[in-house]
N, C-alpha and C positions, 0 to 999 in steps of 0.2 A: 504493500500500500504506500510505502514511503516513496516509491518511484513513480506513482501514478501521475503526479503533476507533470513530471518530465515527459511521460508518455503522451499526455494530453497535448503538450506543446508540439510534439511530432505529428499528432493527428491533425492539429490545426494547420501546421505548415504544409502537410500533405494535401489537405483540402484546398488551401490557398493555391498550391502548385497546380492542382487539377483545374481550378477555376481560371488560372492564368493561361494554361495550355488551351482550354476551351476558347477563351477570348482570342488567343493568338491564331488558332486554327480558323476561327470565323473571319478574323480580319484578313489573314492571308488568302483564305478561300474566296472572300468577297473580291479582293483586288485581282485575283488570278482569273476571275470570270470575264473581265472586260478589258479591252484595249481601245484606246481613243485614237482616232485618226483626225488630224487637223491639216487640211490643205491650206497653204498660205502663200500669198504673193505680196511682197512688200508690206508685211504686217508687223514690222518691228515695234511700232508704237503700241500695239494692242496685245501682241502674243504673250508677253510675259505675264500680264494680268490674268489672261485666260488660263494659262498653264498653272499659275499659282492657286487659283480658285478650284481647279480640277484636281490638283495633287492630293488633297485629303481622301479622295475616293478612288482615284486611279494614279498609282505611283508613276513618276516621270519615265521610268524604264518601260512602262506599258503605254506611253504616249508616242505615237508616230507622227512626226511633222514632215510633210512633203513640201519642200521649198520649191515653188513653181516658178523658177527663173527670177527670183528676187534680186534686187540690186541694192538693198538697204541693210544687209547683215541679218536678215531674218533667221537663216540657218544657224548662225553663230549664237544668237540669243537662245534658241531652242536647245542647242547642244550644250550650252553653258548651264542650262537648267536640268540637264540629265536626260533629255528626251532622245529617242532614236530619230535621226534626221536623214532624209534622202533628198536629193536635189535633181530637178530637171534644169539643165543648162538653158534650154529654150522652153518658154512657157507653153504648156499644153492644156491648161485649163483645169478647173476643179474636178470635173468628172474623171478625167484621165488620172489625176493625182489620187483620187479615191480608188479607182480600179487597180492602180499600181500598188497602193499601200495594203489593200485588203489581203493580198497574197502573202503579206509578211505578218499577218495576224495569226497567233497561235492560241487564242482564247475563244470560247464558244460564242461570245457576244462582242459586237463592235459598236462603239459610240462614235458617230460622225458629228464633228463640231466645226463651226466657222472659227476663224481666228479672233473674232470679236465677241464671241458668246461667253457670257459669264454664268456659271452654274449657280452662284449664290448658295442658298440652302437647299436647292433641289436635290433629291435623291435619285440615283440611277436605278430604275425599277426592274432589276433583272428577274425578280420573282414573277413578273408578268410573262416572261419568256420561258421560264423553267417548266419542264414537264410538258412542253408543247402546248401551253395554254393559248399562246398567240405567237406571231412571228416577227412583229416589229412594233415599236412604240413611238408615238409622237409626243413631244413635250408641249407645255403651255408657254409658247414663245411670245415675248412682249418687247416692244422698243424700250430702251433705257430712258430714264427720265432726264438724262444728261448725256452729252457726248463724253467719250472717255477722257478728253483733255479740257473739259470746261462745262459750262451750264447751258450750252446752246440748245440741247435737246429738250429743254423744258419750255420751249416757245409754243405758240398756238399750233403750228404744224405738228409738233410732238404730241400735243393733246389729241389732235385729229387721228394720228396714226395709232396711238395707244387705244383709242376707242375702236378704230377699224380692226386692229389685231384682236382686241378683246371680243368683238362680235364674232370673228372667225373662230376663236377658241371656245368661248362660253356657249355659243349657239351651234355653230357648224360642226366643230369637233365632237361636242357632246352628242349631237344628233347621230353621227356616224359611229361613235364609240359603242353604242348599244348593239350594233350589228358587226362590230370588229371590222369596219370598212372605212376607216379614216382615209380620205381621198388625197391628202397631201401631207407628208412628213416634212416639215420645214428644214431647209438646208442648214439652219442655225444649230439644230440639235435633233438627233434621231438615234434610237437604239435598235440594232438589227441583230439577227442571227448571222454569224459570220459565214456559215456555209451557204446561206441564201445569197449573200452579196457575191460570194465566189461563183455560185452557179448561174446567176442571172446577169452578171456584169456585162457579158458580151452582147446583151440585147440593148444596152444603152448606146445612144448615138455619140456620147461624150460631148455633146453641145452644151455650153454653159447656161444660156438662158433657159430657165425652167428645168434645170437638171434635177432638182429635188422632186418636182412634180412628175417627171418622167420615171425616176427611180421608184416612186410610190406606185404609179400606174402599172409598171412592169411587175411589181410584187403582186398587185391585185389581179392582174391578168393570169398570174400563175397560182391563183387561189390562196395567197398568203393572207393571214388575218392580222389587221393593223388596229391597234387600240390607242387611246389617248390617255396620257397620265397628267393629272392636274398638278404638275411640278413646274412652277414658273422658272424660266431661264430668260436672260436678258441679252438682247442684241442691239447693236448700234443701228439706228435708222437715220435716213437723211434729215439734216437739221435745217436745210433751206430748200426753197422750191426748185432751184436748179438741180440739186442732187436728186430730189424726189422725182422730177421729170425724167432725168437720165435713167434712174433705176427702173421706172415703169416702161419707158419707151424702148430701151435697149436691153432690158432684162426680163422683167416679169411678163409683159404682154406678148412680145414675140415668142417667148417660151410657151405661152398659153396656146397660141396658134400652132406651134410646132407639135403639139400633142393632139391635134384634131383627129387624126386617124386612130391613135391609141384610145382616145375617149370613145370614138364610135365603136371600136372593137370591144371595149369593156362594157358598153351599154348593151350590146347584143350577145355577149359571151354567156355560155351556159353556166349556171350556178351563181350568177351575179344577183345579189339581193336587190329588193326594190329600192332601198335607200340609195344604193350606189347607182342604180339605173337612173333614178330621179336626178341625182347630182350630175351625172354625165349628160343627161338630156338637157338640163338647165345650162350647163356649160356650152353645149353646142347651140342652144337657143341664143345664148348671149353673143356668141361669135356671129351668128346670122343677123340678129336684131340690132346690134349696136350701130351699124351704119345707118339703118332705118331710123333709129332713135336720134342719132346725131343730126341727120338731115332734117327730121321733123322739128327738132328744137331750133335749128337754124331758121327754118321757114317761119315758125311761130314768132321768134324774136324779131325777124326782119319785116314781118307783115303787120302794119299798124292795127288793123282790125282784129288780129288774132293774139295780140300781146297779152291781153288779160287772161288768156288760157295759160300763159306761163305761170301766173300766180296760182291758178287752180291746180296745175300739176305740182308746183312746189308744195302747196298746202297738203295735197294728197300724199306725197312722199314724206312730208313731215309727220303726218298722222301715222304712217306706216312705221316711222322710226321711233315713236314714243315707247313702244314695248321694249325694243332692244336697248334704248337708252336707260330704261328703268332696271333692266336685268343686269346689264354689264356694269361692274363696279371696278374702281381703281384697285389694282392688286395690293394686298396688305391692308386694305381698309374697306369700309362700307360706303365710300363716297361714290357718287355718280361722276361722269365726265362733266366738265363745265357746261352750263346752259348754252353758251355760244357754240359749242361743238354740236349740240342737238340742232340748233337753228340753222347752222351752216352746212351740216352734213349732207342734206339733199343736193346742195350745190357741189360739194366735194364729190359725191357720187356721179353727178352729171359730168364733171371734169374727167373722172376716170372713164366714163363711157366714151367721151371724145377721144381720149388717149388710146383706148383699146381699138377704136376705129382707125386712128392714124397708125397704130402699130402693125396693122395688116400689111400695108405696103413696105413697112420697115422689115417685117419678117420675109416678105417675098424678095426684097433686095438682099438681105443677109443670107438667105437660103440659096438663091439662084444666081446672084450677080457677084457679090463679094466673097461668097463661100464660107463666111464665118459660122453659119449654122448648117453647113453640109455635114452629114454623118461622117465620123472618123472612128473607125474600128480596127485599124491595122495595128500590127505589133509596134510599129514606129511611134504610135501615139501613146504607148504605155511603157516605154523604156526610158531611163534617165539619160538623155543625150542632148 
């Protein structure tokens, strides 16, 4: 009995060791499940912050940075932080960088990130992919309240974009999450089964505009199940109208037209659920109707006897917007977007309609004249040279 206290000390130490081993196994096991891929071109100002926020969940040795022909020391910064770095001497675009990097991933799951995406407190929801529950995860992506180097992102354009993104996430993504048919995993952040990225990469045209939309549709065409995780991550959005115009006219909307055939295929594919068919049908309707709406708005505004109809149409769309404005809240609070956003959002939507119309000839030019959006699937587009 005299030695009992000493024995109890050993029992407590043994239990503490077991608890420590359990924690260590879980931490190492969690880290070993995910590799992050960050394609990056001239992102030296942003990349360090992105890697630093990601490091608590994915250690730097499991972060692959593909330096896509940068001239600002991007690769050196990533290498200094302990990441794996590969370099394209000549820029080949984000999709090619992803396709190259995914073959270097040895974990079951791959997190695709932009170089300006901040994970914040968002968890990487690997549990949603384990056991075949689903095949890919979209995050709750929102524009940052500020630019990375100042407070310019908190202007009125920033408020408009946060509300726009919020509508897409809180209404659109939730609608499709029910059927595991989220129709676009943002390029800012997405979690994938690595084997799927390997198997399906050759179907991607490697064109940059709309590359995230195309990757998602390819998954859906191959009967992959995509869900939405309400884990907010933050990305840099344009903080002035010139940048915003360039993003939409040279990126988003030409990429939208680039997926016309795939959307048509998905709408009529066997096994496609009604929610996804509806989404693809509406996208196709948008492509066809936008020129008609733009022309009609122009006629109404230029015809004195019809101008009062512009007010009627505005009030109609404002009424449609009331429910969305009430539902969508500022992340991290219960506040609504500013009232000015509500009242001007119908005009913002009309401007987007005009830009989508103008983006059609832009896509035709980039596809058939300049060749910027011509499919590139050769081996030369995937090797670092």
